[in-house]
N, C-alpha and C positions, 0 to 999 in steps of 0.2 A: 491779288490778281489786280492786273491793270484795268482800268476804266471800261478799255474798248472790248474787254474779254466782257467786263461786268454785264455790259450794255447788251452784247450780242446772247449771252446766256439768258436776260431778263427778257429780251425779245421773243427768240426761241422758247422760252417755257410760256409767256402769252400765247404766243403762235400757232405751239406743239401741243398746248394742255399741259400736260402734270411734270411738274421738273424731276429731272433725271433723281434715282435714288442715289442718296450719299450713302458714300461707304463708310461704314463708323469702325475704327482700328478696334482689334480683338485685345483682350488682355490675357487670354488662355494660355499661353505657352508665352514664356518672356525671349526674347532675340537672344541668340549666344552671342556672349561678351568675347569671346576668344576667337581671333583667325582660323581657319580651316587651315588644313597642312599644306595648302599652297597659295595662302595668302589671301584668299578671300576674306571679306569681313561680311556678318549680317544684317541688313539694313531695314528691313520690313517684313510682316508676313506676307506670303504671296495672298490671303486673302482680302488681305487690306487697298491692293492694287487693282482695282477689276478691269476686264476690255477695255482697250481705249481711254483709259485715266494715266496719269503720272502724278509725282510727289518729288517731292523734293529730300533727300537723305544727307546724310553726313556720312562721309567713308573716307577714314584714315585723317578726317580735321580739315575735307573739302566738300563743298555745297556741289553735289550729283543730283543732277534729275533721272528717275528710275521711270521706263514708262511698259504698259503692255498695251504694244501696239498689234496693227494686223498681224505682222508675221513673227511676232517672238515678244520678247525680253531685251530691251537696251538704257544703258546706261549713258549721260551724256554730261560734258560740264554744264550746270545749273543755269550760269550768267549768260546773254544771248550777248553778243560780242557789237552786238550795236552800244545799247544803251545798261546791259548788265538787268536786263527783264529778268524773271525767273522764269526759266523754261518748264520747270516743275509744275508749273500752274497754266502751263500752253494747252492749246487746243489740238489733238491729233487729228489726222489727215491721213489716214493709212498708216505708214512709218513717216511721215513728217510733221514734225512739229510747229505752230505759230506760234512767236512769242506773243503774251498777253498785251505787251504795250506796246507795240508798231509792224505786228504781222510779219515781223520776218522768219524765213524759212528755213528748217534745217532737215537733212536727212537722219535721221536716228542710227540710221546702218554704219554711215559713213565720217559723221561729221559734218557736212559738206553743208554750205549756207547757199539757200537758191537763191536769195536774194542779192547778195553780195559776193561772190566766190570768193574773193579774197578773204572773206570772214569766217574761215571752219570753226567750229568747238571740238573741242577733245573727247574722245570715248571712252569708252571703261568697258572690258571683260566684265557678263552679268551673266548668272545661271540661278535658275531656281531648283533648290534641292529641299526634301524633309519637310516642303511648307515654308520655307523662307527663302526671301530674295540675297542673293548675297553678291557684292559688287568685289572684281578683282581689281588688276593692273590694269594701267594706261594703257589702249593700245595704239592712242594718236594723241597729238599736241594740236588744240586749239591754237587761234590766235589770240595776243594780249591786244591788239589796236581795240577801240572806242572809238564809238562818233558815225559822223556820215549822216547822208538823207534820210529823211523818215521814209519816205516811197512807198506810206501806207494809202493814199488816195485824200486826206484831209487837205482843204482849203482855209486860209484865213484870210480876214477881210480887215487885220490890223494892219497898218505899215511896218516895213523894217524901219528903225531909228537907228 
């Protein structure tokens, strides 16, 4: 978790009272290890990713962020196109995820970056079936470019050298 998201969560807990209940992974049913007939791979149990939550998983050797967002399930590349922040640890705002490092915003349905439109993340097919979350083929490519302005509102008093 990025420091900004950690601080936001801690402040929210203090202001809002009780911390949100953490979901604990279930070990009752093991994940299917074989891909489905149409190439989807099981990456999590449905009950392990609650409404408004995300998680980083591995699908076919790739880090993928899976979310149960406001309008359903989504899967996108896990690496933020700014500085590779783990989007699976980001905060959801409807169907948008905020990167935990510098709050870059991504549309989960399209992969579009609201902070810098030239920096989308890739998207994947996702479905929930038989109590498992399954990730399928890539439906869009993201950019491989990284870096750029932070645009997070933080100011520094340290002079540039």
